[in-house]
N, C-alpha and C positions, 0 to 999 in steps of 0.2 A: 281464544288466542288474542293477546292483547296487540292492538295497532297503533301506529304512530302516524299522526297527520302528516301529510307531505305538503310543502310549499307549492303553490299553483302561480304560473306565470303567463303572462300575455306575450306570446313570441312574435306574432305579426298580423295585420289585419289590412285589408283592402276592400274597396268597393267600387263599384260602378260610378260614372257620373250619374247624378240624380237628373230625371227629366220631368217636363210638365205631363200631367196626365190629360188624356183626352186625344181628339184626333190630330190635332197639331203638334202633338209631344212627339219627341224623338224616337221613344219605344212604342208608338202607337201598333206597329207590325212585328214586335219583338215579343217572344214568350216569356212569363215570369221565371220559369224554371230555367230558360237558357241565359237570364242573367245571373243566377246561382252558379251554374255551371262555369261560367267565365269568372267568377270570384275563386271558385275552388281551384280551377286549373291555374291560375295566376299564382296562388299561395304554394301550390307544388313546385312552381317554375322558380319562384323566388326562393325557395328552401329546398334545394336538391339534396340535402344531407339527410332529409326525411323521407325513409322509404315508404311509399303509400300503404303497403300493408300493414304498416305500424300503426295506423290510424285506428283508434279504437271505437269511435262514434263520430257521426255527422249529424248535428242537431240544427235544424234550419226552422226558423219561425216565419209565420204569415198570419195576418190578422183574419183575412177572408180566405178560408181553405176550401177553395172550390176550384173548378176548372185547372189553369196550368199552375195552380199554387196549391193544388191538392194532392192526392195519392201519396200520403205519407213523404213530404218533399224532400226530407233528409236523405231518405234511401234512395228515392228515384233521382235525385240530383247527383248524388255520389256515383250512380251506375253511369249517368249520363257524363260525368266528368272523366270517366275512365277509371275510376276506383276499383280495386278488385272485388268481387262478388264477396268476399269475407268479411268487408268493412259494413257494419249495419248503420242505420240510420232512422230518425223519426222527426216529427213535426212537433212544434211547439207554438201556443196561442196566449199570450198576455198582451194583446193588442199593441199598443205603442212599444212596450217594454220587451217584445218578443225576441230580439235578438240580445238584449241584456240578460233576459231569463235563460237564453240558450247558453251564454256564458256561465252564469252562476249555477245553472243546474248540473253543468258538465263539471264545473270546477269542483262541486262538492262530490262528486263521484272520483275525481282525479286525488283530491286530498284524502277520501277514504281508502284509496289503493284499487279501486275497481278499473281505472283507466291510467294510461300515461299520457297520451295527446289526443286532442278531438278538434274537429272542425266545427266551429258554432257561429251562426250568423242568421240573417232574415232578408226577407225580400216582401216588397209590396207593389203590385202593378194596379194602382188605384185607377187606370184608364181602362183596364180590362173588368177590373172588379172594385167598384165603388165601395168605400166604408159602409157597412151595413148590408151589402146585397144578399139577399135571399135568407136574411136572419128573421126570426119570428119571436120578438119579446113577449115574455109571459103577460097576459094583460093584468096580471096580479100586481105587477109593479105599479101601475099607476092607480087601477081600481082600489087597491087596498092601502095607497098612497105610501107604499115603501120607499119610492123616490117620486120626485117631481118629475114631470115629463122632460123637463129641459135636461135631465141627466143623460138621456138618449142622444143628446146632439152636443158634440164637443164646442162648437162655437157659443151655444146658449150656455154652457157651463163657464166659459171665458167671460161672458158677459156678467154672469153671476158673482164672479169673482171681483170685477170691478165694483158691483154692489156692496159686496162685503167690506171691502177695503177702498172707500171712496177716494183716499189719498193716492191711490194708484190710479191715476188719471190718465185719460187718452193722450194727453201731451207727453207725459212721461213714458208710455207705451211706444208712442212714435218716435220719440227721441231715441229710445233703446233701439227700435228696429234700423233707425238710420245708421247708428253705430255699428249694428251687426253687417249692414251692407258695406261699411266702409272698411271693416277689418276683413271681411271676406275677400273683397276686391285686394286689398294689402296683402294678404296671405297667397293669392293667386300671383299676383306680381313677384312676390319674393319665391315662388316655388315651393311653398309649402304643403300644398294640398296635391299637386298633379304627380308626386311620387307616390302615391298610394292608390291612384285611379287606374282602373282597368279598363283600356279602350274597347269598346263595343261596336262591332259592325252592325249597321242598321238598315232597313230597307224602307222606302217610302213610295207609295203609290199615288201618281195623280190619276184620280178617277175621270176627271174629265177629259185628260188628253190621253188616258189609257197608257201611260207609261209607267214603268217600275225604276227608282234610282236607288243608288246604295250610297252609303256614307260610312264616316266614322265618327261615334259618340266620344269626345275627349275631355270634355268639361261640362260643368253643372249648367243646365240649361235654366233654372229659376232666377239665377242671379240679377240684380237690378243695379249695378254700380250706378253712382252718381245720383241715386235716391236723396231726395232733400224732404225736410219738413213739409215744405211749400207742396210738394207732390202728394204727400200723405194725408194732408189736412182736408182735401175734399173727397177723399174715397168714400164709397158707400159703406154702409154698415149692414150686411147682409143678415145679420142673425137677429137685429132688434132695429126698429125705426129710431133714429137718433141715438144709436148705440155708440160703442167705443172700440169695438173689435172690428177691422177692417182687413181686407186682402194685403194691406201694407205692414201691419204690426202683428201678422200671423203667418206660420207656414202655409204654402198652398197643398194643393192635391198633387201628388208626385208619383214617380214610378222610380225604382231602383233597388239594388241589393248589395249586402255586405257579407263577409266572412272573415273569421280569424282562426288563427291556431292558438290553442289554450293548451298548456303542458304542466307536468309536474317538474319543478326545477331541476331536480336530479337528472330526470331523463333529458330534459333541454340540454343541460351541460354534458351529458354523455354523448349525445349527437352533435354538439357544437351548433345548437340553434341558438337564434339570438333571444335575450331576455329583455325585453323592453319595458314590461312593468311587473311588479309583484302585488298579487291579490292580498288585501289585508283584511277586509271585511265587506259583507253587503247586507242589504235588509231591504224588505219590502212592507208597506204600510198601507193600511186603508183609510179613506177619509169618506165625507160625505159625497156621493156621486154628483150632486148637484154643482160642487166646487172642486172636480177633480183634479183642477191645476195646483191646488195648494198640496198636493199628494208628497211632493220632493221634501217638504219641511218635516213631517215626522220619519219618513223613511231616511232622511239624513241624520236625524237625531238617533234613531235605532243603530245605524251604522257605525256613527261616532261612538256611541256607548260601547258597543261590542267590540271596538278596536282600542277602546281606553284614551281616546283622543278628544280633542274639543274642535270647534269651529276654525279656531285660531291657528291650529296646526296645518290647516288645509293652504297649501300655496299656490295650487291651480284648480279651477272649476271648469268642467265640461257640463253645460246644462243644455239639455233639449229645448230648443225654442219653438214649441207647438204654438205658444202665444206669448207675445210680450209680457202680458200682465202676469203669467203664471211664474215667468223667471223674476219678475219684480217682486211677487209675493215671498218667493224663497230669500231673495237678498234683502228684504225688508225686514223679515222675522229675523234673521241673523245680523242685522245691523250692518250690512254691507252695500257699499255705495252703488247705485245703478251703474256707474262708469268704472268699477273697480278693475284694474287692470289685469287681476288674476283670473277674470271670467271671460271664457269665451274669447280667447285670444287671437284665434282665427276667424271669428264670427260664427253664426250657428245657423239653425235651420231656416230661420227668416229668409236668409241668402240663399242657401245651398239647397232647401227642400228638407221634407220630412216623409219619406215612404215609409209611415208607420212603422211595422215590425223590425225594419232593418236598421233603424237609427241609433240603436244602442251601441252598437260596433263603430259605427262613425265617430261617436263622441270617443271611445277608447282609443281609437287610431289616432284622432287628434291629439289626445292626451299624452300619448307615447311620445309623438313627435316633439311635443313641448318639454317633455321629460328630458329627451337627449340633449335640447339646446340649453336647458337649465339646471345644472347639477345642483345649484344650492336649492333647490325645492325637494324637499323629502316626499311630502304625500300631496296627492291631489285626487279628486273624486269625479265621477261621470253620474248625472242624475237625470231623471226625467218623470213627468206626469203620465198618468197611465189611464186610459178610458175607464169609464164606470167606477172611478172613485179609489184609484191608488197612485203610489210613488214607489220609485224604485232607485236605490244608490248604491254605488260600489265604490268603495275607497281603495286606492292603489298606491304602492310605495315605489319610489323612483330608484331603479337599481343603480343608477348613475351617480346618486347623491353622494356628495361628500361634504363634511360639516364645514371645512373652510372655504367651500366653493363660493364665489359672488362676493367675498369679502375683500 
């Protein structure tokens, strides 16, 4: 039977505030699956026109799939969130691109006609489950020199990227990081971020005093407004003596969750759901694991080719800031200035944090908000580097686009 591909749209996206990983972080006593549940419930609250029983799938990503991030998280989080038992779910792992892959994988199923609408997102509680916990890399990787040992440590791959492109200096990385903090602070001041944050009740125990306190997480914990180049200049370089990657020009270790609604456009129109972005194309690509940060270069090239577009057609960029140098590598390759106003208008992961598998949907949510504000922009993209040598890119079309807008 012949089939016709359906257009796929991004309906809505939310996230928890991102926290710092560890005993002092806001989510130290909060479960990872409960963070996902908060996001799912908020999406249903914000979109009352969507009957929960119409959801065809729940795809939730986590990099470290053990403990409260294990047990087929898409299914268990759906049940915990109160979805009907008839709604299935599953888990995804593509390291940092987990939530991005949750969106693209289910989008393919929507386009094929298997699904009408899905929940897709990700979570990472790096305080409970540090990256690499309980993994056992095959010794052949190093003994047979399939990869350099540095490929197993993301911070070292960022140092390798500085080695490969020496003109991408620490000074440029620090300057980029300062701008990210400034843009994030401005976005908060202008109310651009808060509208898609899900408040999370939190519990904190003072072991010395034997007291338990309660609070509400309403904003991102890692942000450092007022950061200056002078602040960053003297920071330690933990991955290499006299290196260039510091806690100031890289994302930290973080906890948080995201979720989105992705649907066929005809289904969204039928139920009067918002159509905030239209999916154009996506691509994943592999690179040498030792320089995984360059991954967005070939994945962007593939996605552009599949869409019949060039980099000049892209009016907005949401690039995950795992490390400043990997953003600079992408911009440098395409001849885009370090401070190009089209890039990460609200700031990025250096300010907000990067809870690994959750971050892809944060990029999409921020791009969707920018599309609403800028109808003169037709195309935008979300892209990120991925551990062990990959990149992922999704190109989106602005449904609010008008050819005469902004003129």
